[in-house]
N, C-alpha and C positions, 0 to 999 in steps of 0.2 A: 783356115785349116786349127788355128790355135784355141779359136772357140769352143771345140766339140773336146771338151775337157776330160769327157768318158770314153774316149776310143782308147779300143786295147788291140785292134789288128788293123794294121795298115797295109793291104796288097796291093801296088802299082805295078803288077805285073801285067804284061799282055797288052801295053800302050804305049804312045811315044813322048811319056814323062822323062825328062831326061834333066840334068843338073845337080847341084850340091843341095847336101840337106839343106833344109830352111832352120834357122834358130829357134822359128817359132814354134818347131815341133818340141822342144825341150819343154814346153808347157802343158805338153799332153802325159801328166802323170799316172794316167794307168795304162798305158803304150807297152804292149809287152811283144808283140811280133810286127816287123815291117820287112818289106823287100823290095828288091832292085833300086836301091839307093847309093849312090855314089857321094864320094867324099869323106871329110873327116867325121870322126863319130863324135859328137858333141860329149862333152862330161859331167852336163847337169840335167837335171829333169829327170826324165825316165830311165834315159840314157846311162846313168850309175849303177843301176841296179840291175838291169839287161844281162843276161846269162849269152854263151857263145850260141845257144839254139836262137836266139831272138835274132840273130846275122843272118839264117842260112840264104841262101838265093842274092848275097848281097858281096859278089866279088869284087867290086870296085869298091870297097868301104877301107879306110885306112885309118893310121894315126893313134891308135887306142895299144900302147903297148900291154895292156889288160888283157887284149882279146890275141895278140900276138899278131897282130895285122902291122904291114908293111908301111912305112914312111909316105906320108901324103904325096910327095913328089913322085915316086916310083910308079905307083898307081896312075897316076891323072898321067904319067908322061905315056905308059901302055895303053889306056884309053884314048887318047888323044895324040898321037904320033905328031911329029912335026913333018 
């Protein structure tokens, strides 16, 4: 995925993809919008310049005080209850 450097939109809805955000997505410098991802928002690559609109439909994201998301453990506990 990281070799597709000009990718701007990543829509992962309506499929069975699950898991954390791969760090390889940090190499996608043109990424502006993505959805249905889980985990802590990376702080480098395109993620450092995204706005709150870029995170629509990403209820399971966490960790970035800049976007007022809850702490990672709280989100992951609600997604993966024990």
